[in-house]
C-alpha positions in Angstrom: 11.8 -24.2 -15.3 9.1 -23.2 -17.7 5.5 -23.4 -16.7 2.5 -24.0 -18.9 -0.3 -21.5 -18.9 -2.6 -23.9 -17.0 0.0 -24.1 -14.2 0.2 -20.3 -13.6 -1.6 -18.4 -10.9 -1.3 -14.6 -10.9 -2.3 -13.3 -7.4 -2.4 -9.7 -6.2 -2.3 -9.0 -2.4 -4.5 -6.1 -1.5 -5.6 -4.5 1.7 -5.8 -1.4 3.9 -2.4 -0.1 5.1 -1.1 -2.1 8.0 -3.1 -5.3 7.6 0.0 -7.4 7.0 0.2 -8.0 3.2 4.0 -7.8 3.0 4.3 -10.1 6.0 1.9 -12.5 4.4 3.9 -12.4 1.2 7.1 -13.1 3.2 5.5 -16.1 4.9 4.4 -17.5 1.5 7.9 -17.2 0.1 9.3 -18.9 3.2 6.7 -21.7 3.1 7.5 -22.4 -0.6 11.3 -22.5 0.1 12.0 -19.4 -2.0 13.7 -17.8 1.0 15.5 -19.4 3.9 14.6 -16.8 6.5 11.6 -14.6 6.9 12.3 -10.8 7.0 10.1 -8.3 8.8 8.8 -4.8 7.9 10.2 -3.4 11.1 13.7 -4.6 10.3 13.4 -3.4 6.7 14.6 -6.7 5.2 11.5 -8.1 3.4 11.6 -9.2 -0.2 8.7 -6.9 -1.2 9.8 -3.6 0.4 13.3 -3.3 -0.9 13.7 0.4 -1.8 15.3 2.9 0.5 12.2 5.0 0.6 10.1 2.0 1.8 12.7 1.3 4.4 12.6 4.9 5.6 8.8 5.0 5.8 8.4 1.4 7.1 5.8 0.3 4.5 5.0 -0.5 0.9 5.1 2.3 -1.6 5.4 0.3 -4.8 3.9 -2.9 -6.1 6.5 -5.7 -5.9 6.5 -8.8 -8.0 7.5 -12.2 -6.5 6.9 -15.8 -7.3 6.8 -19.2 -5.7 6.7 -22.8 -7.0 3.9 -24.6 -5.1 3.2 -28.2 -5.9 2.7 -28.2 -9.7 2.0 -24.4 -10.1 3.9 -21.2 -10.3 2.2 -18.6 -8.2 3.1 -15.0 -9.1 2.5 -12.7 -6.2 2.2 -8.9 -6.5 2.4 -7.2 -3.1 0.7 -3.7 -3.3 0.7 -0.6 -1.1 -2.2 -0.1 1.2 -2.2 3.7 1.0 -4.8 5.2 -1.4 -2.2 7.7 -2.6 -0.5 4.8 -4.5 -3.7 3.4 -6.1 -2.0 3.4 -9.5 0.2 0.5 -8.3 -2.9 -1.4 -7.3 -4.7 -0.8 -10.5 -1.8 -1.9 -12.8 -1.4 -5.1 -10.6 -5.1 -5.9 -10.7 -5.1 -5.6 -14.5 -2.7 -8.6 -14.8 -3.9 -10.7 -11.8 -6.3 -13.7 -12.1 -7.1 -13.7 -8.3 -7.3 -10.9 -5.8 -6.4 -11.8 -2.2 -8.0 -9.1 0.0 -6.4 -9.1 3.4 -8.3 -7.9 6.5 -7.0 -7.3 10.0 -8.8 -9.3 12.7 -8.2 -6.6 15.3 -9.4 -3.7 13.1 -12.2 -5.3 11.1 -13.1 -4.3 7.6 -11.4 -0.9 7.1 -12.3 1.7 4.5 -9.2 0.8 2.4 -10.7 -2.6 1.8 -14.0 -1.0 0.6 -12.2 1.3 -1.8 -10.1 -1.6 -3.1 -13.3 -3.8 -3.6 -14.6 -1.2 -6.1 -11.5 -1.8 -8.3 -11.8 -5.6 -7.8 -15.4 -5.3 -9.2 -14.3 -3.0 -12.0 -11.8 -5.6 -13.2 -14.2 -8.5 -12.4 -11.4 -10.3 -10.6 -12.1 -13.5 -8.6 -11.3 -12.8 -5.0 -10.6 -14.6 -1.7 -10.5 -13.0 1.7 -7.7 -13.6 4.3 -8.4 -12.4 7.9 -4.9 -11.9 9.2 -3.5 -11.2 12.7 -5.9 -13.6 14.4 -3.2 -14.0 17.0 -3.4 -10.4 18.2 -4.7 -9.8 21.7 -7.6 -7.8 20.4 -8.4 -10.1 17.5 -12.1 -10.6 16.7 -12.4 -13.0 13.8 -16.2 -13.4 14.1 -16.8 -9.6 14.1 -14.5 -9.1 11.1 -16.3 -11.9 9.2 -19.7 -10.3 10.1 -18.5 -6.9 8.8 -17.3 -8.5 5.6 -20.6 -10.2 5.0 -22.5 -7.0 5.8 -20.4 -4.9 3.4 -19.6 -7.3 0.6 -22.7 -9.5 0.6 -23.6 -13.1 1.3 -21.1 -14.3 -1.3 -18.6 -14.0 1.5 -18.2 -17.6 2.7 -16.0 -18.8 5.6 -13.9 -21.8 4.7 -11.9 -21.6 8.0 -12.1 -20.1 11.4 -9.5 -19.9 14.3 -10.3 -22.2 17.2 -8.7 -19.9 19.7 -8.1 -16.4 18.4 -5.9 -14.1 20.5 -2.6 -14.5 22.2 -3.0 -18.2 22.5 -3.9 -18.9 18.9 -2.5 -22.1 17.4 -5.3 -23.9 15.7 -7.5 -23.5 12.6 -10.6 -25.4 11.9 -10.8 -26.0 8.1 -14.4 -26.7 7.0 -13.4 -27.4 3.4 -11.2 -30.4 4.3 -12.9 -31.0 7.6 -9.7 -31.1 9.6 -8.0 -29.1 12.4 -4.6 -27.6 11.7 -2.5 -27.4 14.9 0.6 -25.2 14.7 3.8 -25.4 16.8 4.8 -22.4 18.8 7.0 -21.0 16.1 4.5 -21.5 13.4 5.3 -23.3 10.1 4.1 -26.7 9.0 1.0 -27.7 11.0 -0.2 -31.1 12.3 -3.5 -32.4 11.1 -5.9 -33.3 13.9 -9.6 -34.4 14.0 -12.0 -31.5 14.6 -12.9 -31.4 18.3 -16.4 -32.7 19.1 -17.4 -29.2 20.4 -16.7 -27.7 17.0 -18.0 -30.5 14.8 -21.5 -29.1 14.3 -20.3 -25.7 13.3 -17.7 -27.1 10.9 -20.2 -29.5 9.3 -22.7 -26.7 8.8 -20.0 -24.6 7.1 -18.9 -27.6 5.0 -22.5 -28.3 3.8 -22.8 -24.6 2.6 -19.5 -24.9 0.8 -20.5 -28.2 -1.0 -23.9 -26.7 -2.0 -22.2 -23.7 -3.5 -19.8 -25.9 -5.4 -22.6 -28.2 -6.7 -24.8 -25.3 -7.9 -22.5 -24.6 -10.9 -22.7 -28.0 -12.6 -25.7 -30.2 -13.3 -23.6 -33.4 -12.9 -22.2 -32.2 -9.6 -25.7 -31.3 -8.4 -27.0 -34.7 -9.3 -24.1 -36.4 -7.5 -24.7 -34.2 -4.5 -28.4 -35.2 -4.3 -27.5 -38.9 -4.8 -24.5 -39.1 -2.4 -25.1 -36.2 -0.1 -21.6 -35.0 -0.6 -18.9 -34.5 -3.2 -15.4 -35.9 -3.6 -12.4 -33.7 -3.0 -11.8 -33.5 -6.8 -15.5 -32.7 -7.5 -15.5 -30.1 -4.8 -12.5 -28.4 -6.3 -14.1 -28.5 -9.7 -17.3 -26.8 -8.5 -15.5 -24.2 -6.4 -13.2 -23.4 -9.3 -16.2 -22.5 -11.4 -17.9 -20.6 -8.6 -14.8 -18.5 -7.8 -14.0 -17.8 -11.5 -17.6 -16.5 -11.9 -17.3 -14.5 -8.7 -20.3 -16.3 -7.1 -18.4 -16.9 -3.8 -15.7 -15.2 -1.8 -13.9 -17.9 0.3 -12.5 -16.6 3.7 -9.3 -17.9 5.3 -7.5 -16.9 8.4 -3.8 -16.5 9.1 -1.2 -15.2 11.5 1.3 -14.1 8.8 3.7 -12.8 11.5 4.0 -16.3 13.0 3.7 -18.2 9.7 0.4 -19.8 10.5 -2.1 -20.5 7.7 -0.2 -19.1 4.7 0.6 -22.6 3.3 -3.1 -23.5 3.3 -3.9 -20.3 1.4 -1.3 -21.2 -1.2 -2.6 -24.7 -1.5 -6.1 -23.4 -2.2 -4.7 -21.0 -4.8 -2.9 -23.9 -6.4 -5.9 -26.3 -6.3 -8.9 -24.0 -7.0 -8.1 -20.5 -8.1 -8.3 -19.8 -11.8 -5.3 -19.9 -14.2 -5.0 -17.2 -16.9 -6.5 -19.6 -19.4 -9.6 -19.9 -17.2 -10.4 -16.1 -17.3 -12.2 -14.2 -19.9 -10.3 -13.3 -23.1 -8.5 -9.9 -23.0 -10.4 -7.0 -24.7 -8.6 -5.3 -27.7 -9.0 -1.7 -28.8 -10.6 -2.9 -32.1 -13.5 -4.4 -30.1 -12.3 -8.0 -30.5 -10.7 -10.2 -27.8 -7.5 -12.2 -27.3 -7.5 -15.7 -25.9 -4.7 -16.7 -23.5 -3.0 -19.5 -25.3 0.6 -20.5 -25.9 -0.4 -21.8 -29.3 -1.1 -18.3 -30.7 1.4 -15.7 -31.9 3.2 -13.8 -29.2 1.6 -10.7 -27.7 3.0 -8.9 -24.6 1.4 -6.2 -22.5 3.6 -3.8 -20.4 1.8 -3.1 -17.1 4.5 -1.3 -15.2 7.9 0.4 -15.7 10.4 1.6 -13.2 13.8 3.3 -13.5 16.4 1.6 -11.4 19.9 3.0 -10.6 22.7 1.4 -12.6 20.2 -0.7 -14.5 18.0 1.7 -16.3 14.4 1.1 -17.4 12.8 -2.1 -16.1 9.6 -3.2 -18.0 7.2 -5.5 -16.1 5.0 -7.4 -18.6 2.4 -10.1 -19.0 2.6 -12.6 -21.8 -1.0 -12.4 -23.1 -0.5 -15.1 -25.8 2.2 -17.2 -27.4 5.5 -18.1 -25.9 8.1 -15.3 -25.4 11.7 -16.4 -25.7 14.9 -14.5 -24.8 16.2 -12.7 -27.9 12.7 -12.4 -29.5 12.0 -9.2 -31.4 8.5 -7.7 -31.0 6.9 -4.7 -32.6 5.3 -2.0 -30.4 1.8 -1.5 -31.7 1.7 2.2 -30.7 4.9 3.5 -32.4 5.7 0.6 -34.7 9.3 0.4 -33.4 11.0 -3.0 -32.9 12.1 -4.0 -29.5 14.5 -6.9 -28.7 13.8 -8.8 -25.5 17.4 -9.6 -25.0 16.9 -11.0 -21.4 13.9 -12.4 -19.6 13.7 -12.5 -15.9 11.3 -13.7 -13.1 11.5 -11.6 -10.0 11.5 -11.8 -6.3 11.5 -8.1 -5.4 14.8 -6.6 -6.4 16.3 -10.1 -7.1 15.9 -11.3 -10.7 16.6 -14.7 -12.2 17.1 -15.1 -16.0 14.9 -17.5 -17.8 14.8 -18.6 -21.4 11.1 -18.4 -22.1 7.7 -17.5 -20.6 4.3 -18.9 -21.6 1.0 -17.2 -22.1 -0.4 -15.9 -18.8 3.0 -15.6 -17.1 4.5 -12.4 -15.7 8.1 -11.3 -16.2 10.6 -8.5 -16.4 13.0 -7.3 -19.0 15.4 -4.4 -19.3 16.4 -1.6 -21.7 13.4 -1.4 -24.0 14.0 1.8 -25.8 10.7 3.1 -27.0 8.2 1.1 -24.9 6.3 2.3 -21.8 3.4 1.4 -19.5 0.2 0.4 -21.4 2.1 -0.5 -24.6 1.3 -3.7 -26.4 4.1 -5.6 -28.4 3.5 -8.3 -31.0 5.5 -11.0 -32.6 5.2 -12.2 -36.1 1.6 -13.0 -37.1 0.0 -10.7 -34.4 -1.1 -7.1 -34.6 -3.1 -6.5 -31.5 -3.5 -3.7 -29.0 -4.7 -4.6 -25.5 -7.1 -2.1 -24.1 -4.9 0.1 -21.9 -5.2 0.4 -18.2 -7.5 3.3 -17.2 -5.7 5.0 -14.3 -7.5 7.1 -11.7 -7.6 10.8 -12.4 -5.4 13.2 -10.2 -7.0 14.4 -7.0 -4.5 17.0 -5.9 -2.4 19.6 -7.8 0.5 21.7 -6.8 2.7 24.2 -8.7 6.4 23.4 -8.9 9.0 26.1 -8.1 12.6 25.1 -8.5 15.1 27.0 -6.4 17.6 27.2 -9.3 16.1 28.3 -12.6 19.0 26.6 -14.4 17.8 23.2 -13.2 14.5 23.5 -15.1 15.6 21.1 -17.9 16.8 18.5 -15.4 13.7 18.9 -13.3 11.3 18.4 -16.3 13.2 15.3 -17.4 12.9 13.8 -14.0 9.2 14.5 -13.7 8.5 13.1 -17.1 10.5 9.9 -16.2 8.3 9.6 -13.1 5.2 9.9 -15.2 6.4 7.1 -17.4 6.7 4.9 -14.3 3.6 6.2 -12.6 0.8 7.4 -14.9 -1.2 8.6 -11.9 1.4 11.4 -11.6 1.5 13.9 -14.4 3.2 17.2 -15.2 1.7 20.1 -17.1 3.2 23.3 -18.4 0.3 25.7 -18.0 0.6 28.6 -20.4 -2.4 30.4 -18.9 -1.2 30.2 -15.3 2.5 30.5 -16.3 3.3 27.7 -13.9 4.5 24.1 -14.0 1.8 22.0 -12.4 2.2 18.6 -10.8 -0.9 16.4 -10.5 -1.1 13.4 -8.2 -3.2 11.3 -5.9 -2.5 12.9 -2.6 0.0 14.9 -0.5 2.1 11.8 0.4 2.2 10.9 -3.3 3.5 14.3 -4.2 6.0 14.3 -1.3 7.4 10.9 -2.5 7.8 12.4 -6.1 9.6 15.4 -4.6 11.9 13.1 -2.6 12.7 10.9 -5.7 13.4 13.9 -8.0 15.7 15.6 -5.5 17.7 12.4 -4.8 17.9 11.3 -8.4 18.7 14.7 -10.0 20.2 16.7 -7.1 17.8 19.5 -7.8 15.7 21.4 -5.2 12.0 21.4 -6.0 9.5 23.4 -4.0 5.7 23.1 -4.0 3.6 26.3 -4.1 -0.1 26.9 -4.3 -1.2 26.8 -8.0 -2.7 29.9 -9.5 -6.4 29.8 -10.3 -7.6 30.2 -13.9 -9.8 33.2 -13.3 -11.7 34.9 -16.1 -12.4 38.7 -16.6 -15.5 40.1 -18.2 -17.6 43.3 -18.1 -21.2 44.0 -16.9 -22.0 47.3 -18.8 -21.1 49.3 -21.9 -18.3 51.8 -22.0 -16.5 53.9 -24.7 -12.9 54.8 -24.9 -10.4 56.3 -27.4 -6.7 56.2 -27.5 -4.1 57.9 -29.8 -0.7 56.3 -30.2 1.8 58.8 -31.5 5.5 58.3 -31.7 8.1 60.4 -33.6 11.8 59.4 -33.6 13.3 61.3 -36.4 12.4 59.1 -39.3 9.1 57.5 -40.1 6.9 57.8 -37.0 4.0 55.8 -35.6 0.4 57.1 -35.5 -2.9 55.4 -34.9 -6.1 56.5 -33.1 -8.9 54.1 -32.3 -12.4 54.8 -30.9 -14.3 51.8 -29.6 -17.3 50.7 -27.5 -17.4 47.5 -25.5 -20.4 45.6 -24.3 -21.1 42.4 -22.5 -21.7 39.8 -25.2 -24.5 37.2 -25.2 -25.9 35.0 -27.9 -28.5 36.7 -30.1 -27.8 40.2 -28.9 -29.0 42.9 -31.4 -26.6 45.1 -33.3 -26.0 48.6 -31.9 -28.8 50.9 -33.2 -26.6 54.0 -33.4 -23.7 52.4 -35.3 -23.4 51.2 -38.9 -22.0 47.7 -38.8 -19.8 47.0 -41.9 -18.8 43.5 -40.9 -18.8 41.3 -37.8 -16.8 38.3 -36.5 -17.8 36.2 -33.5 -14.8 34.1 -32.4 -14.7 31.2 -30.0 -11.7 32.0 -27.7 -9.2 29.2 -27.0 -9.8 29.5 -23.3 -13.6 29.6 -23.5 -16.2 32.3 -24.1 -16.4 34.6 -27.1 -15.1 37.8 -28.7 -17.5 39.6 -31.0 -15.5 42.1 -33.2 -17.6 44.7 -35.1 -16.2 47.0 -37.7 -18.3 50.1 -37.7 -16.0 52.7 -39.3 -17.6 54.9 -41.9 -16.1 57.6 -44.1 -12.7 56.1 -44.3 -11.3 57.6 -41.0 -9.5 54.3 -40.6 -8.6 52.1 -43.6 -10.1 48.6 -43.5 -6.7 47.1 -43.9 -6.0 48.0 -40.3 -8.9 46.1 -38.8 -6.9 42.9 -38.4 -4.1 44.8 -36.5 -6.8 46.5 -34.3 -8.4 43.1 -33.5 -4.9 41.7 -32.7 -4.3 44.4 -30.2 -7.6 43.7 -28.5 -6.8 40.0 -28.3 -3.4 40.8 -26.8 -5.0 42.5 -23.9 -7.8 39.9 -23.6 -5.1 37.2 -23.2 -3.8 39.1 -20.1 -6.7 41.0 -18.7 -6.5 44.5 -17.1 -7.5 43.4 -13.6 -5.5 40.3 -12.8 -3.8 39.3 -16.0 -6.4 36.5 -16.5 -8.1 35.8 -19.8 -11.1 38.0 -20.8 -14.2 36.6 -22.4 -17.7 37.3 -23.6 -17.2 40.8 -24.8 -18.3 42.7 -27.9 -16.0 45.3 -29.3 -17.3 47.9 -31.8 -14.6 50.0 -33.5 -16.5 53.0 -34.8 -14.0 55.8 -35.4 -10.4 56.9 -35.3 -7.7 58.6 -37.3 -4.7 57.6 -39.4 -1.7 59.3 -41.0 -0.8 58.8 -44.7 2.8 58.2 -43.8 3.2 57.3 -40.1 0.2 54.9 -39.7 1.0 51.2 -39.7 -0.2 47.9 -38.2 1.9 48.3 -35.0 0.6 51.7 -34.3 -3.1 50.6 -34.5 -2.4 47.4 -32.6 -0.9 49.4 -29.7 -3.7 52.0 -29.9 -6.4 49.4 -29.7 -4.8 47.6 -26.8 -4.8 50.8 -24.7 -8.3 51.8 -25.8 -9.6 48.3 -24.8 -7.9 48.5 -21.5 -9.4 52.0 -20.7 -12.9 51.0 -21.8 -12.7 47.7 -19.8 -12.0 49.5 -16.5 -15.0 51.8 -17.1 -17.4 48.9 -18.0 -18.0 47.6 -14.4 -15.5 44.7 -14.8 -16.1 41.4 -13.1 -13.7 38.6 -12.2 -15.1 35.1 -12.7 -13.9 32.1 -10.8 -14.1 28.4 -11.7 -16.5 26.3 -9.7 -16.3 22.5 -9.5 -18.9 19.9 -8.7 -17.8 17.6 -5.8 -19.1 14.1 -5.2 -18.0 13.0 -1.8 -18.5 9.4 -0.6 -18.2 9.0 3.2 -19.5 7.0 6.2 -22.5 8.5 7.8 -20.8 9.3 11.1 -18.4 11.8 9.5 -21.0 13.6 7.3 -21.5 16.4 9.8 -17.8 17.2 10.0 -17.4 17.2 6.2 -20.4 19.4 5.7 -19.1 21.9 8.3 -15.8 22.0 6.4 -17.5 22.6 3.1 -19.3 25.7 4.6 -15.9 27.2 5.3 -15.0 26.8 1.7 -17.9 28.9 0.2 -19.4 25.6 -1.0 -23.1 25.1 -1.7 -24.5 21.6 -0.9 -26.6 20.4 -3.8 -27.9 17.2 -2.3 -27.3 14.1 -0.3 -28.0 10.4 -1.1 -26.9 6.9 -0.2 -24.5 4.8 -2.3 -24.1 1.3 -1.0 -22.4 1.6 2.4 -21.5 5.2 1.9 -23.4 8.5 2.1 -23.0 10.7 -1.0 -22.7 14.5 -0.7 -23.1 16.6 -3.8 -21.7 20.1 -3.6 -20.4 22.9 -5.7 -17.4 24.9 -4.5 -14.9 27.4 -5.8 -11.7 25.8 -7.1 -9.7 28.4 -5.1 -11.0 26.9 -1.9 -10.0 23.3 -2.6 -6.2 23.5 -2.5 -5.0 20.2 -0.8 -8.6 19.3 -0.1 -7.7 15.6 -0.4 -5.4 15.8 2.6 -8.1 17.7 4.6 -10.8 15.2 3.8 -8.5 12.3 4.7 -7.8 13.9 8.1 -11.5 14.6 8.8 -12.6 11.1 7.9 -9.5 9.2 9.1 -9.0 8.1 5.5 -12.6 6.8 5.2 -13.9 9.2 2.6 -13.1 9.9 -1.1 -14.1 12.5 -3.6 -14.4 13.2 -7.3 -14.5 16.6 -8.9 -15.4 18.0 -12.3 -15.5 21.5 -13.7 -19.0 23.1 -13.4 -19.0 26.7 -14.5 -17.6 30.2 -14.1 -19.3 32.5 -11.6 -18.6 36.0 -10.4 -16.4 36.2 -7.3 -17.7 38.3 -4.3 -16.8 41.9 -4.3 -14.3 41.7 -1.4 -12.5 38.8 -2.9 -12.3 40.6 -6.3 -10.7 43.6 -4.6 -8.1 41.3 -2.9 -7.3 39.7 -6.2 -6.8 43.0 -7.9 -4.5 44.3 -5.1 -2.5 41.1 -5.2 -2.0 41.4 -8.9 -0.8 45.0 -8.5 1.6 43.9 -5.9 3.0 41.2 -8.2 3.5 43.7 -11.0 5.4 46.0 -8.7 7.7 43.2 -7.6 8.2 42.1 -11.2 
C-alpha cells in the first residue's frame, strides 16, 4: 500500500539506556498488528535489536527502522540506542524524523541521557512528546518524574495523562485530553473506557482546561470559539494542538507500561491524530542556501541518512524521499559524484525484515540495496532536480586509540574494514598519521571502539589491538649554538666531500639579523606541521658555492622532520650557514645534505633543546554534585582550571590540560559522573614540558631506537 505524504508520520524513539524504548516499539508493533507476538530484550527476540552483537550485549547498539499502519496513517518508527557512545545513530535518525518521542523511566526520573538528547532535539528543532514508561514498577514515581521534566525542560512540558495507581497494581490511566479513564486487563492490551472517578475529576478537568487553552492560543478563530463556548470540539482541539506541537510550544506527556502493553496504543493514536506529517514541517535546507518543500508533485529528491553492510546482502542504504515519488527501477543522479544509481528494489523495513514496495511518496522512509557509489549524507536527484540537502553534522570524536594489528600482512584487510565502518558510521574515522607513524581510530567512547574492534575481527578474521597513541610533540631550542661537520667518503672512484659551519638560534618574528654575519639571502618558511624555519645564507668568499644552499637546507629539513631528541618535528629555529669547504671533484648535493644534517643535529643538542607538548582546552558540562570529583581528577592530569560557570542545568568547567594526560578521558569522566557529564576539547597551544618529563621522553626514544 502506498501512503500519501500527509498520511506519513516519522517518529524517533529516544531515551537514556534502559528506559524501555525497544520494549515500547515492540508494543506499538503488536498493537498495530504488525507482529503476532511481543518479543523481549531479555530473550533477544525483539524486532529492533536483531543483530548478534545486540543479543550479546542485551541492548540497542544501532538505530532500527520499523513501521506500522495505524488508522489512516503510516507511522515509521526509528528505535535508537540509549548509550552516548552511539550518538551518531541518534543524530541521523533525528534528521529524518518529524516527531521525537523522548522516553523517561518512572522509577529513575529524568536521567542525564535525556538531557543530552534534548540538546539534539533542540538543534534539529524537532517537535517532541514525552512518554513516562514503567509506571507499573514497584518504585515508580510518575509525579516526581513529571516535576523533574518540568524543572529541566520548562513549562512547555504539559501532562495529557497520569496513572491512577502507579506501582505494582497499575492498571488505569486518566486521560485529560479525552476526559476518560482507560482501564487495562491484567495482561495489558486493549483497554476499556470508563468515566473518570469523582475523586480525580477536579485534577483531570484542570489539566484539560490547560490543554484547551494551549490549543486555542495558536489560532484566532479557535480562541474566539473558546471564549464563546468555554471549550473546543475534538477536531478543533486536534487542530490547535497540531500547530502548538509543530511550533514546539508544548511537549505533551503520556504514560505507559510498555512491558505490559498498556498505553502504547493511545500514544500511537495521538501521533496519528495530532503529530505533524513531513509536509507540515519546515522545508529542508539546501547547500545553495535555498530550501526544498516536501511535496509529491515535485521532481524526485532522495537523501541517504544511514548505510550498513549486511552479510550476504551487501550495502543497505536507508533513505528519506524528500520530494517527488520514488518508484522501483528509477534512476537517480548522485549530486556529489554525478554517478547514476538505479533503485532496482524499494523496501519498507521492520528491523531485519524487509517488504518490497513499488513506490514511496515524499516524506516516507525506505531501504534499497546495492547502490554502488552512494553513501551516508549523499543526495540523489531524478530528472528535473539538482539539489543537495545540507548534510548531517555528526558529533566530533571524543576518544582516540592507535591500531596495532598482530599480523602486518593483514593491514590491507584491516584498513578496508575500518573504511567500511566509517561509511556506515561517520562518528568513527580512521587516520593514517604520518607524523606519529601510527594508524589512529577516532570514536565516541571506549564501548564504541570495542564494538568496532569486535565487528572488524568477526567480519575480516584479523586481530586488531588498541594501543596508546603517540603524542605529537615538538622540539625547539632556547639559546644559540654553533656546530660544524665534515662529510668525507672515498670509495675508489669519485668520493663525497662537504663541510658545513652553521649557527642556530631560537626564531621569533621581527628578530634582528646577526650583527657579526653577512646575510646574503634569507628564507622564512612556514613548516607543514606549524612553526617556522628561517634559513640564512651567510657564506662569503666562495668557500661553499651558492648552488649547494638548497641541498644544505634540505639536509636541515630532514633532521627537523625527525628531531634529535624524540624524533618529533622541530620548529621556530633560525639557521645561519656562514662557512664551510668544498672539493672541486668530490663535492655534490648529497655530501652537503648529509653534512648539514649532522651539523644541525650537533648544534641542536648544544642549544638547550626543549620539548613542547600540545595543550587542549576542555569544556566540561556536569551536574554540580560531581564537580568536586572532576576537579580532583583534573589536578592529577597536570590540568589548569581556567574558570567555572553555569550552563542551564549544568555546571561548566573550563580547563587547559596536556593532551598526553587525556588518554581515554571519556571513559574516566563517564565513570566519575555515572554518565552524567560530557566534554568538548580543542587544541590550544604548545608549551614546554617539565624537565623530568622531558628526560623520560628522551630516554624512552633512545630505548625505542635500540629496539628498532
